[in-house]
N, C-alpha and C positions, 0 to 999 in steps of 0.2 A: 695414230695407234690403231690396227686393226682389233675387231671385235671377235675372239675366237668362241667357236660352239662345237661344242661334241656331241655325236650322236651315236647311236648303237641299235644294231639290229638285233631283234629276237629271237631266240635261240634256247636250245634246252640248257646251254652250259652259260652262263654268266661272265662270258669274257673278259670285260672290263673289270672282274674282281678276282681274275686268274693273274699271278704274280710271275714274272721273270726276274731272276736277277734280285729277288726278295722285295722287288716290287711292284704294286697292283698296274696292271695296264690302264685304268683311270688317271692313277697319278701320273704315269708317265706322260699322258695326252694332256693332262692339266699343266705340269711341270714346261713341257715344250712348246707352251704359247703364255707364258708367264710374263711378260714383256706387255703383252697384248693390256690394251684399256680395262673390257670387261668379259667374265666369261659365263659362259651359260652353260651347266650341262644337264642334258635331257635324256630322260630315264629314272629307273628306280632311285628313290631318295639315297645317298650315299653318306655313311660317318668316314670323318677322317681327311675331310676335303678341306682346303683353305677358306676361311670365313666368307671372302670377298667372291666366292664362285657360288653364283645364283644358282639354282638345281628347278628344274621344271620338269611334267612328262608330257609326252604327245598323247594325242588324241585321236582314235583310242590308244589306251596302252598297246603297246606291240605292234602301232599302225604301223612300221616300217619306217625307212630313213627317211623320205620325202615328209612323212607324217613328224619326225623328230625334228626336221629341218625347217617346218613351219611352226611349231612350237617354240624354239630358241629362236626365231626371229620375232616371232611375237613378243617374247621376253626382252629382247633387246629394242623393240620399239617402246614397250614400254618404259625406258626409263631413258627414252630419247629427250622429253621434254627438259628433264634437270641437267642432262649432261651431254646435249648435244646428240647428232647423228655423224658417225664414221664411216666413210664411203667403201671400207672393206670390210667383209665378213672372211674370217677363218672357219673352215669347217674340217673338222679332227674325227676321226674314228677312235674308238678306244678299244681297238685290237693290234695295234701297232707296237709291238714290242722295243723297236731299237730307233722309234722318233726321239727328234730332240731340237733343240730350239734352231739349230743352223739349217735343218730341213725345211721348216717353216719361214724363216727367213729368207731364205733362197725362193720359194715362192712369192713371197711377198716382193721381193726385188725383180721377178719377173713382170707380175702385173703392173706394178709401179710404173716398168719402163714400154709398156705398151697400152693399146686403146682397146683390148680384149677385155669381155665380160667374165672371164673367169678361166683359172688355171689349175690345173690338175697334176699330179704326180705319177710318173710310170717307175716301177719297183723295177730291181735289176732282171726281172725276169719277163719285163716287158706287158707287165699288166697294167691297166691305166687304174689309179686309185681314185674314185669320182668321191670317197668320202676323204679323203686327203687334198683338201685345196684351197683357192682364194677365188671368193666373189665380190664383184661390186654388189653394195648390198640392193641398189634399183634394179641389178638384172636378177637377183634373188628372187626380189619381191615380186617383180611381174610375171616371173617361170610359176614361181607357186598358185599366184592369183588366176592363171589361165586353167589352171586343173577342176574340174568339178568335183573331186573329192582327193585330198591326200592320201588318205586308207590305202596302203598296199598300193603305192603307185611306187612304180619301178624310176630308177634315177634317171634314166633315158628320157623319160617324157620330159623332165625339167631340162636338160642341157643346153644351155643357148648355144646358137650355131657358131657364133663368134667365141671360141675357147682357146687356150693351148694347152698341150701335155708338154710336160718337162722330165727329164730323167732326173730322179732323186735318188739317192743311193740308202740303203738301210731303211727302205720303208713296207718292206713286205709285210703281210698283213697276218693273221692267224688265224685261218677257216676250219680248221680240224685239231685233234689233239698230236697228231702227229707235227702238224706245225709249232704246237708249242711246245712239245717233245724238243723240237730242233732248236726253236730259240732258248729253250733253257741251256741245253748242252750248249748252243753257240757263247754264252756269257760264262762257263765255266772251263776256262784254260787248264789241262790238267801240268800245273807247274810242278819241276821236281827241286825239292829245297832242300840245303844243307839243313841238317838237323838241329842246328842252334836255333836256325832262322824259322823253322819248321815250330818247335817250341815255343817260340816267343811270339810267333803268329797265334799259335793255340791261346795263348794265356791271354794275348791282346783283344782277339775276335770274337770268343765265346761271352755271353750275356752271363753274368752271376745270376745265382738264382736268388729267387724272394729271402728277405728274413722273417727268420719267424721270432717267438717269445714260446719257451718250453721251459718245462721243469729242468732243473739241475741234474737231478739223477737218470733225465731221459735223453743227456746230450751227448753220450758217448758215438765219437764218429764225426762230429761238428764242428762247425771253426767259428768264433767268436766274430759276431759281425758290427760289434761295438766294444771299446775298451771293458775290460772287468775293473770295476771300480767300488772300493769296502763302502759297507753302508754301516759300520762301526769301527771303535780303536779296537786295537789290539795290543797287550790286553785293554780289556773295556776298563779294568779298574788295575790299582795297584796289588800285585799279587808275590807270592814268595817263589822265588827261584829254586828254592833249596827245602829240603827238612831243617828245620833251625827253629831260631825264637824271633819272634817280634818281639821288638823291645821299643821302650820311651825315653828319650834322653841318655844320660850319660851313667855309667856303669858304677857300682854295680847295681842289680838289677834284681828283684822281688818279683819270683817266679808266682804267679797266680797257677791255679787248680786248671782252669780251663784251658780247652783245647781249640785251635782254629784249624779247622779241616776243609778242604778244596769242596765249594760249593756252600758251603754254609756263610750266614749273614748276622748271626745273633750274639757275636761276642760283643761284651762291653767295652767301653772305652779303656785305653790305659791311660793311664796319668805316668806323671815324671819318676823316672826311677823303677818302673814295672815292666814285665814282661808276660808273654806267653809261648807255649809250643804252638811250633805252625807248621802245617805240611805243605809240601810242593803244588804250586798251584792256588794254595790258599789265600784269598782277599785278605790283606791287612786290615788288623783290627784298628776302628777310628784312635789316633792318636799315636799310632806305632810311628816311628820316626824311621827305623830301619831293620833289617833283618839279618841276624848272623847265624850261618849254619851252623849245624850240629857238633862239627867236628872241630870249630873254632871257638867254642864254649864251654867253661870250664865251672862246675859247682861245688861247693861242700856241701857235706850233710845237713841238712835242714837250715841251709843258708843262702846267702845270694849267688845270684849267676854273674859271672864273668867272663870277659873276653881272656882266650888265654894270651899269655905276654908273648909266644910268639906269633901270635896268629895277625895277618894282615888287617888292616883297618878297611876290609871291604864292605858292602853293601848289596847283599844277595837279593834285592827288591828288582821284580818286574816293574817299570813303571807306566802309569797309562799310555797308551799309544809310541811304546816305545818300538815295535815293530810298525806299524800304521796308524795312521791318525784317519776318521772319516773323509770319505773323498778321495783316496788316494788311488792312482791307477797303479794296477798291480800286472796284468796283462794287455798286451794293444790286440786291440782289433786283428785280425787275420791269423791269430793264433788257433791252434787245432786244440779242441778240448780232450785231454787226455786225463788220464788218472791223478796226475800232479794239478793240472789247472782246477779240474772237481774238486778236490780238498781245498785247494786252497780260496775257489768260490764259498765256500761252506764254514771257511775260517773267517772269512770276512761279510757274513750273515748275507751272503748273495745267493738266492733258492731259486731265482729265473733268470735265464739269460737268452740274449739276444742272439741267435745264430744263423749261420747257411749251412744245408745239409741234414742228416748225410747224403752222400752222391748214391743213388738208387742205380742199379744196374739190371740190364736182364743180357743174357747172352745166346747168341742165336747161332748155333753148328751149322751151316749152309753146305748141300750136298745131296743128291739122290744117292748117292753112293755109301753114305754114312749109317751106320747101325750101332746102336745102345746095347740092346740085349740079343740074344737068339744066336744062332749059327750065322756063318757069312757063307752067302752066296758068290759065285765067282766074281770076282769084279768089285765086291764090296769090303767096305774099309770101318775097322773099329773104329767107335768114338772114342778118343785117348785125352778129350779135354774137357769134355762137358764137366765130368767130376773134380778136375783140378785148377780149370783155368779160376772160380772163384775164389780160390784160394791167393793167386798171384794178385789178383783183382783188389781182394782185401787188402794186401799187402801194399797197393797203389791208394786206398784210401776210397773203393768203390766195394759199397755192400751191394752185391749181387740177389736178386730178389729169386729169379729164376731162370732154368736152363731150358732151351727149345732146340729141338733139330727143324731143319726147312729143308724142302725140296728147292730145286733151283728153278723156279717160275719166277715170272715177271708177278703174276697176283701175289703169289705166296709172300715175295720181300716187298710188295706193298701192304698189304695185311700186318706185316708183325711191324713193318716200320711208321703204321699210323695207330698201331696199339701202346701209346706212348703214355697214358694218365697216370700210371704208378710206378714210373720211373724218368731218370735223368738222363742217364745213357744207356744205347743200345750198343754193343761190342756183337759185332758180326764176324764169326770166320771164316775164311773162305770169301770166293766169287770178286774179288776185288780186283783180278788182272782184268784183260781184255777180251778173254776166250768167249766161246759161244756161252758157255754155261755161266757166264759170269754176268751176271743181274744186277749186282748194288748199284753200280755206278750211272747206270741207266734208269733205275728206280729212283734215286737218289733226283737226280737231274728231273723227273717226272713229279717226282714232288716240291719242285723248286726250293731245294735244299740247296743251305752255301757252302761250298766247298773250300773249307778254312786251310785242309794242306789235301792236296790232292797225290803226291807222292814226294817221297823223302829218298835223299840218294846216303842209301844204307844197305848193307847185304848181310844177312837176309831183313827182309821186311822194306823193300824199297816200294810194293806194291801199295803199302796202306794209307787209306785215307779215313782223314776226320773231316766231317760236316756238320751242321746244325741246319734241324728242321725249320720250319715258318714255327711251331710253337716253340722253339728252342732246345727242343730234345737232340741233343748230342747224338752222333754217329760215328762209332771206330770201328773202320776195317780192317781186320786182322788176316795178313797172310793164311795161307789151310795147313802148311807144314807146323808140324806142333811147336819145333823150337824156334821157329821164324814167329807164331805165332805169341808166345811167351813173351820173346825177347823184345816185341815192337810195344807189346802192352806194357810191359815194365817201363818202356823208354817215356811212351805217348801218356799211357793214363794219369799219372802224378800231375803233369801239365794240366791235363782237361780239370782233373780235381781242383787245382791250383784258380784256374778262371773261373769255374761253378760256385766256388765257396768263397772267393777273396782271400785265398789261405795266403800267407807268407811266402813268397819264395825264397828257400833258401837256396845257399851257394852247393854245388853239385859236390859230390864227394869225390876226392879226385886220388889218384895211386901212380906209381912207374913200373910199368912192365919189366919182368926180369929175364924175358924173353922176346923182344921188342922185334927182332930180325927175323924170327921166326916168322911171327905174324903179319910181317910187313905185306901192304895191299896197296891197289891203286884207289881201292873204294873202303870210305869208312864202313867199319864191319861190325857186330854185335858177338861178343865172342864169351864162352864161359871161361871164368878165371879161378883161380883156387891160391889163398893167401900162402906166401913163400918167403917167408921172414917179412923184413919190411918193404917188399916190393910183390906183386902179383905176376902170377905165370899164365900164362894163356893156352887153353886149348889149341893145337897147332893143326889137329884133324878134326873137323865136324860136321855129324851128318843132322840133316834137320828133320827127316820122317820121323823122329822119337826124341824125347826127353832122357835118353841115356848120359848125355855129357852135363845134364845137370844134377846127376848123383853125384854126391858127395863135393860140390861145387861149393862154394863160398858166395858167388856175385857172378855178373855179368859185367863186362866192359866194353864200351863205347870205343873204340879203338881208331883214331882219325887215318886218313891216309897216308900211306910213305912215314908210317909213326917210325921216331928214333928214341932210343932207349932212355932219354933226358927228357922226352916228352911225355906230360902227365896226360891221363885216360879217364873219363868220364865211369865211374862205380856205382853200380846199380847192385846193392846187396840183395842177395834173395830170401824168400821167407823158411825160417827153421824153425821146426817146434822143441 
């Protein structure tokens, strides 16, 4: 089995730590040689690598690839006494984003069937990758021994005369930031997904937020991360369900002058044949056997109390634990904490809850032409979403912390997408297409964000994008047209909240159209609708440059392609105050 070695060349950017497709290039290199007997990683100490990987440093640090090869070979020789010496050494640089085990095995196969001292890879551009090759250990040791110093020595000084170069696909290295961006773009196919597939992918691919334990009063907008379990019984003791009389034994009852009020606990024990007045919610006095409500009781002047002859033989006592006992699960994990859940938790004596959320969002309105204040110059456009989009997002479960305008520059997008410490979702309006001013997708690729949904088969809103930055922050890119932005947000944002909070996915609200034939299309559409009796009436002519079609409408409908009158559509209710 070959002994792999990884060497890196020093430069300003730590290339092995850079990610492509969410994986560090050093991890890509280690995975490519996972079948080899021993692995030596040369360079700065890395965290997160497998325990079996030995780590060492070239001398001097930053001494170049030949110095790194020498350091790696010394580490292999140090362990040879206990484990024997392999004939082959695999040399792999940690800047090959598409390297895999198959490429390494092809090089090993080539040297195994030849008498050559080394085999190196040639990439698709015709360049020989001298830091991706297989050496015979003796040849590598001999080549290094010939040098007076390994520091700064170029690779050509140790190349054996007898070596092969073979073509290997997918072994291009990343020498520049442009190479890195190209590699990241290459692993991000912009697949157009059906609506249901896109929402399912969002819920499955986006990682949940960490669990927090917070006081119950602070839990608005969060989702239970653990079941809500009662700490006490309800009622905690036997109490009266009605205003009436707490009685002991059988009638007639001698009425005592004291009264049991709610919250009191100093009522003396009842004895057989006695009763006291009792208020709703008051604890039953000791010795009480039942409660008779006021309207079922009769009493002669200065005489005993009796149950009315026509009254039922009922007991208006709420017994301890009648509603629940300690340890009862009241609400399952995944439930949003709304006013009813908060009240229920207080009833169960639960004052701290384990939650995820609330989901915090930042809205970014992109476009050099967008202005929020002041008169418009020719070609400029008023910001008509910054003040209203937070309301639609709040309806979806995202609390917007701020809104900012952003010029269409790569630097500007990079800055805003890396300012994520106080938010969980960044909602970008505009710049999602492929035009000259559309910087969002390229910036996401440059940051090595994972594209969860690249495009959706939907009109309007097909150019939307959902991505996850390396730190887990979600980016939702919305189309620039106002109606398309709102419709896309109403459709996609709830799925993002589901994923981040672990919220239980509820079945969509569905309905039938009263004018399906008038809005039938070859492409799925999001259309404003109005309640029309038991059905919904869709707008037939919709302009997306403004929100006029949301005025007076009850909801948006996600209308399937070639919809029929009896085919249900998904209803997205609009927020109304």
